[in-house]
N, C-alpha and C positions, 0 to 999 in steps of 0.2 A: 690243327687248322685244316679242316676238311680232309682229314686222313693223314696229314703230314705232321711230323714233330715240329714244335714251335722253333726249336733251335736250328733245325734244318732250314726252315723258311727264312729265318733271320740271316743265316749264312748265305742263302741263295740271293737275298736282296743285297747284301753287302758285296757280293761278287758280280752283281749286275747293276752297275751304276745307271740310274735312270736317265741321266743326260746322254750317256753313251748309247743306251738302247734306243731312246727316242730319236737320236740323231741318225739312226739307220733308216728312219721313216720320214723324218721331218727336218728341213733345214732350219737350224737354230742359230740365233744371234744373241750374244750376251749383252744385257742392258742392266746395269746395276748388279744386284745380287742374283738376278734370275735370268733364264734363257727364254727367248721368245721365238715363235714361229707360227705358221698357218696351221690351224687345227686340222688334224687328220680325221676327225670324226664328223666334220661337216664342211661344206664348201664355203670358203671365205677368201676375200682378196687382201684383207689387211690382217696382219698377225695379231691374234688375240689369245693365243695358246701359250701358256707360260709353264716352265719347268723350274721348280725350286730345288736347287742342287743340294742344299743343306738338309732340307726336310724330306727330300726324295719323294716328292709328289708333284702332280701336274694339275693344272686348272685352266679351263677355257672360259673367258669372259663372254664368248658368243653363245655357246650351247650349254655352258655351266657343267660340263663333265669334269670329273676329277678322279684321282686314284693314284695307286702306286705302280711299280713296275709290272706286277703280276696282272693287275686289272688293265693296264695299258696293252699288254700282249693279248689278253683275252679279247679286248675290243678290236684291236687291229688285225689279229689273226683269226678271229671268229672261233676261239677255242674255249673249252670249259676250263675250270680252275686247274684240274690235274694235268691237262695237256699243255696249258700255259707254263706250269711249273716244269714239266718235262722239257719243253723247248728252252727255257731259261737255264735249266740244269745242264743241258747239252751245250749251250753257249758258254757256260762257265766251267765245262769239263768236270761236272760234279756227278757222282754216282747217285742215282735215285734210291732212296731207302724203301723198304717195304711199307706199303700204305696200310694203315689200320683204321677201321671205322667203328665208332661206338653205336651209331644208328643202324639197327638191323636192316631196315628198309634200304638205306643207302648202300649197305654192304651187299645186299642181294642184287641191287641194280648194277653195281660195279662188276660183280661176279658174272652176271648175265651178259654184260657188254664184253667182258673178256672172253667168254665162251663164244660169242658171235664172231669176234676177231679170229679165234682159233678155228672156228668152223669155216670162215671165208678162206683162211690160209690152206686148210685141208681141201677145200673145194678147188682152189687154184691148182694144187698139186694133182688132184684127180683129173682135171681137164688136161694138164700137161701130159700125164701118163697116157691118157686116151689117144693123144696124137700119134703115139707109136703103135697103136692097135691096127690090125688089118681092116677093121670097119671104118677107119678114118682115112681111107685112101682118097676120098673126094676132098676132104679137108686139106690133105697134103698137096693134092693137085692144084687146089685153089692158091695155096701158098706159093707154089712154083710159078703159077700163072701171074701172080702179083710180083714175082721177082724178089721175094724175100729170102735172105740168106739164113742159114742155120743159126748164125751168130745173132741176127736180129730177132729170130723167133725166141731164142733163149733169153735175150736181153729184156724183152717185153713179156715174157712168161706166157706166150700164146699157146692155147690149148684147143681142145675139141670136145663138144658135147655130142654124144652118139645117139642118144634116145631120151625118152621122157622119164625112165625109171632108174637108170644106172646111178645117177648122183644120189637120189633119195636112198637107195639100198646101201650105197657106200657110206653115207653119213649115219644112217641107222646103225650100221655095223660098228661105226666108230663111237657110238654111244650118245649121239646127239638126239635131243627131243624134237618133235615136230614143231614146237613153238620156236626153238632155237633156229631150226631150218627156215621157217617162214619169216622170222624176224630178220634174218640175214639178207633177204631179198633175192637170194639165188634160187629159192624154192617157192613155187606158187601152189595154190589150192584150187582145184576145179570145182564145178558146181555140185559135184557129188561128195565134196569134202576130202578128196584124195590129193595127196601131195605129188608134185611133178617138177621136173627140171624146167625152170622158167625160160631158159635159153636153149631148149632141146634142139639138137641137130645143127647148131650153128658153130662157126669158128669163134673161139672165146678169147677176149682180150681183157685182162684184169686191170682195174683201176687201183692205184696204190698211192697212199697219202705221203706227206712229207716225212713221216716217222717210219715209213716202210711197211705200214699195215695195208693189207688188201681190204678195200672198203666197198668195191662194186665190181660189176662185170659188164662188158659190152659184147653183144653177140652179132655176128655178121653172117647173113645167109650165104651159102656156097653154090647156089644155083641161080637161075634167072627167073624165079617165081615173081609174079607181079601182085599177088594177092596178100603179101605180107610186107612189113617194113624191112628195108635193106639192113638197117642197124636198129638194134633194140638194147636199151640200157636197163639194168636192174633198177627197181624203184628206190625212192629215198627210204632210209632206215635210221635206226638210232645211231649208226656209225657213218652214215653217208647222206650228205645234203648236197645236191647237185650244184647249187649256186655258191657253195663255199669250198669247192675243190676244183682242181685243174688236172687234166690227164697229162702224165709225164712229169709232174712236179717233183717226184722222188729223184728222177735222173737229173732234172734241172738243179736240184739242191746239191747233188754230188758234183755237178759240173762247176757250180759257183765256188764250192769249197776247194776244189782241186785246181781249177784254172782261172776262176773269176769270170764275170759276165759284164758285157757292155750293152747288150740288147737282148730282147726276147722276141721270137717270132710267134705270133698267135694265129692258129688255124682253126678250122671248124671241127674236123673229125679225127677219130683215132687213127685211121689208116693214113691220113695226111701226115700226122706226126711220125708214124712209123717209117713211111717212105722218106721223109726229109732227114730223119736221124740216120737212116741207112746211107743216104747220099752224102752225109757229112755235116748236116746242119743239126747240131745237137741242142741248140738253145731254142727249142720249140715246145709249145704246149697247146692244148685244146680245151675248150669248155666241154662239159660233160652233158650234152643234150639239153642245154639251156642258153638263153640269151645272156650276154655278159652282165655281171652283177658288181656292185660296189665291193663285196667281199673278195671277189676274184681280182678286182683291180688292186685292192690293198695287198693281196698275196703277191701279185706281179711286182708291185712297187718295192717289196722287200728284196727282190732279186736283181732288178735293173730299173733304170729310169726311162730307157728308150724302148718303146714297144712298136714292133712292125706288124701291122694287121694284114694278114694274107688270106682273105676269104675267097670263095669261089668267084669266078669271073663273070657270072651273069649279073645283069643290071638290077634286077629285082632284089637279089641278095645283097648287092652293094648298098642300095637304098635302105634296106632293113638294118644295116650295120651301124648307121650313123648314131643312133641312140646309144648303142654300146660304146662307141668311140667317145661320145661326150662324157660318159661315166669315167673313162680312163683319163680324160683331160681334167675333169673335176678333181681327180686325185693327184693332180700335179705331174702326171707322166708326159713325156715327150712322145706324141703319137704320130706315126707315119703310116701311110696306106700303100700297100703293094698292089699295083694294078696288074691283074693277069688277063690274058686274052679271053674273050667271051666264051663261055661254055667249058672252060678248063679249071680244074681244081689244082692245088699244089702237087698232088700225086701225078696228075696228067702232065703237068709242066716238066716235072723231073723226067718222066718217061720220054717226052717229046724233045725237050731241049737240053736235058742233062744238067749236071751240077752247075756248070759255068753259065748256062742259059738262065737258070733260076736265080743265080747270084746277080745277073744283070737286072732282073726285075726288082730284086731287093735294093740294088744300088740306085734305081730310079724311083724309089718310094717317095710319095708326095706327102707334105705336111697335111694335117687334118683339114685345115681351112681350104687348101687347094682342092682336096678331094671333094669337099662339100660343094665347092663351086662347080666342079665337074658334074656332080650329080644334078645340080640345078640346070646346068647347060643341057643335059640330056633329057631333062623333064619338060622343058618349055620350047616351043617352036618360035624362034625370034623372027621368022619370016612373016608372022602375023602380028598385027598391032597389039592384040591382047596378050599373045605369048611373049612379045618383047617387053611389055610393061611388067608382066608378072616375073619374068626373068630378072629384070633390073631391080625390082622391089625385093625379091628374095636374095639376090646377090648382095645388095647393100646391107641387108640384115646380117649376112654372114661376115662381110668385111668389117662391120662395126664390132664384131667380137674380138678383133685383133687390138692389142694394146700398143702396137708399134706403128707410128705414123709412116715410117718407111715401107713397111709391109702393106699398109693400107693403100699407099700410093701405087705400089706394084700391082696390087689386085685390081684397083680401079682402072689401070691401064689395060689389063686383060679384058675387063668388061667393056671398056671403050672400044678396043679393037674388034671385039666379037659383035657388038651391037651397032657400032657406028655413031654412038652417042658421044657428045663432046665431053672431055675430061672435066671441064669446069662445071657443067650441069650435074655430072655424077658426084662431084665433090660437094656441091651445094646440097644435093640429096642426102649425102652421108652425114653432114653436120647439122642439117636443119631438122631432121626427123627426131621425134621424141625418143630418147633412149631409155625412158622408164625411170622408176624411182631408184636412186642410188642406194647402195648397200649402207646400212647404218653401222658405222664402225666406231661410234662413240662408246667408250668404256666408262661406266659410271659406278660410283660406290653407293650401294643401297643399304648397307648394314647399320647406318645411323638413323637415317630418316626415310628409308625406302619401305617397300612392301613388307608386311609381316607385323605381328604383334610386338609392342615395345618390350614386353617381358621376355619373349622368345629371342629377340635380337640381343637383349642384355645377357641372356644365358649363353648365347653363342660367343659373344665377345669375351666373357669371363673364361669360358673354356678355351678359346683361342689364346688368351694370355698365358694360361698354364701350359697348353700344348706346345707353344712356341717360346716358352721359357722367358717371358718378359720380366724384367727385373722388378717391376712393381707388383707382380702377382704373388700373393702370399696365401698359401692354402688355408691358413687360419681365417682368412676373410670370409670363407664360405661355410664356416661352422654355423650350423643352424639353418642354412639355406637349403630348401627342398626344390630340386629341379623337377619339373612336371613332364617334360618330354622324355619318353623312354630311351631315346638315343642319347640325350644329354645326361640322363642318370647313369647310363652304362659308361659313357666317356669319363664322367667324374669319378666313378668307381675305379676305372683304369688309371686315371691320374693319381688318385690317392695311393693305389697299390704301388705304383712306380716310385712315388716320392717316399713312401714308408720304407721301401727296400733300398733307398739311396740310389735309385736309377733315374735317368731322365726320360720323361714321356717322349714318344716319337709318333708324330702325326700319321706317318705312313702305316703304322701298325693297325690303325683303326679300320683300314679297308679290308683287312682279313677278319676283323671281329664282327663286321656287320654284313648283312645280305645286301645285294645290289639295290634293293628297293629303299634302303636307308642311306645310300651314297649321296643322294641329293642334299641331305642335311649336312653331310661332311663337306660337300662342295661349297656350301654357303660359309662354312668356317674357313675352308681353304682360301676362299676369295679374299678374306681379310688379310692374309699374309702375302698373297701374290699381287694385290692391288698396290701399285707404286704411287698412287695419288693420295696416300695417307698423309695428310698435312694438318692433322689436328692433335691436340694434347691427349695422347692415348692414356696416360696415367689418370688424368681427371675423368676421362670418359669411363675408364675401368671402375673408378670409385663410384661414379654415378650408377653404373650397371649393378654393382654390389648393393647399393641402396635400393635400386629398383627391384631387385630380386627379394630383398628382405621385406620391403614394403608389400610386395605381392604376397609373400608368405603370411604376413600379418592380415592382409585383406582376406585371404582364403580362410584363415582361422577365424577371423571375425564373422565371416559369412556363415561358417559352420556353427559357431556359438550363437549367433543371432537366430538361426533356425531352431536350435535346441531351446533357446530362451522362449521363443514365441510358442512352442509346442508344449512347454512344461507348465503344469498347473500347481505343482508343489512350491510353496513360497520360499522355503529354505533353499531348494535347488536353484530357483530363479535368482536368489541373492548370490549364490556361488557363481552362476553363469555371468551375472552382472559384474562381479569382481574380476573374473578372467577377462571379460570384454574390456574393462577399464584398463587392465594391465596391457592388453594387446594394443589398445588405442594409444596409450602412453608410449609404448615401444615404437609404434608406427610413427608417431609425431616426432620421436627422437631421430628418426632416419630422414625425415623431411627437412629440407634446407629452410 
């Protein structure tokens, strides 16, 4: 299975119960034989995401995603199959076996990726060793100027780039090719085709993922030049996607495992993280040169539910953060905003006010909805008629986002006191405005009369009956039945193999057998088991489906024979075709009620 032994994958799944794994990300409640919660793959207010504990698969009636524990981790953690397996193996304290690949192309791709990881690790070591060189005196002076201790420098693997050529020469001597160098992002190519250190001359801070792999670098200038960016990150590569990683996530993971986490501080830059950690605030991360993304929000959710956003104190920057904060809220996180004095970033606050001062700002963090009202308050001038109207209109829209009547009342009083408008008129404005279309939360069953060809729906239900071991499903019923959908054919082959070897089919196995593009078909089958509105006679419907498939088989054979009959000129052969057609027609009529 994608390089892993099938027995290992089976053991991995057995040791990672899907309900337990999903519960780390989603609040689940048991109803009947299934567990329900809000889908982590799309925003919803009503729980339509269900986990089948017996079958070890999930299905969402809203977005129709389904899968097993591996595909769940792949989706939530934005990992490929191998890394998802690695994470689950780590969770279950299992040793990863050596991965083998039959496909030469896949084997080469994996080997190249491993080489890039090794190159990045060697690059990080090279930069660290540079920091001890005489030529790095300016880098060391900058470190002292920022007040970083030797312990902090070691903890974050801070190093130095001395020139454009040193790294390239070092990597060549280690046996790396130019392609491996440039694919890592650490090395660039100039217009003359010559390789050079992409972060030449800068103080270097490595980015490390949750598995301890070096994946990127951030370079900080050590002088006051105005013609270049103060911070530069290496570009995205086959091992680094900015929107799917967070700086200091490796240390955050250790902190959670060793001490536990109740909250996470989210800041903007690498140096903000380093300064805060040195000051004693270890639960801090930063985005890596990008606006906050859904993938990053999901990563944060795995470590803590409460997120304290502490961006720079300038007003323009605060306005720009609102969209990112909405992403966190949509993922179900408890978001609070730390308001810093104008013009100061977290590093400045630590220097000016110390640890206790910064803690005070954390303690005064505001809920997201209050922060949004503050932004609106600073955007419009309520001393003017137009500004006052715009402020009230915008504030009402924000207050309407709250699901709590008590919170709405408190926020309306804030608007009342600020604008001088009566509470009663603000309340009328709140409840009279059009709130837009309500979310459609109706869950419907569509596999009997819904969209899709009747024959395809019949095939799905027959396969569903075998996969979920329905007592009325007899494998002899499908003798002579020809499935036409490639996915259905493969599933039936799997079912027969299991039954012939006296084993029970397991639906969750299918997610490893098929590519992601085929998972939509698996989802439609999964829906039949997870839908709790099944209030029809399943055995009768199963019998009808078997008849539908057999009638369809006769129809396809009749169509083929009719074409042959019409093209044939030989009278003897036409008579033979006619006899076959008569038999097929009789067989078909035998299936029709």
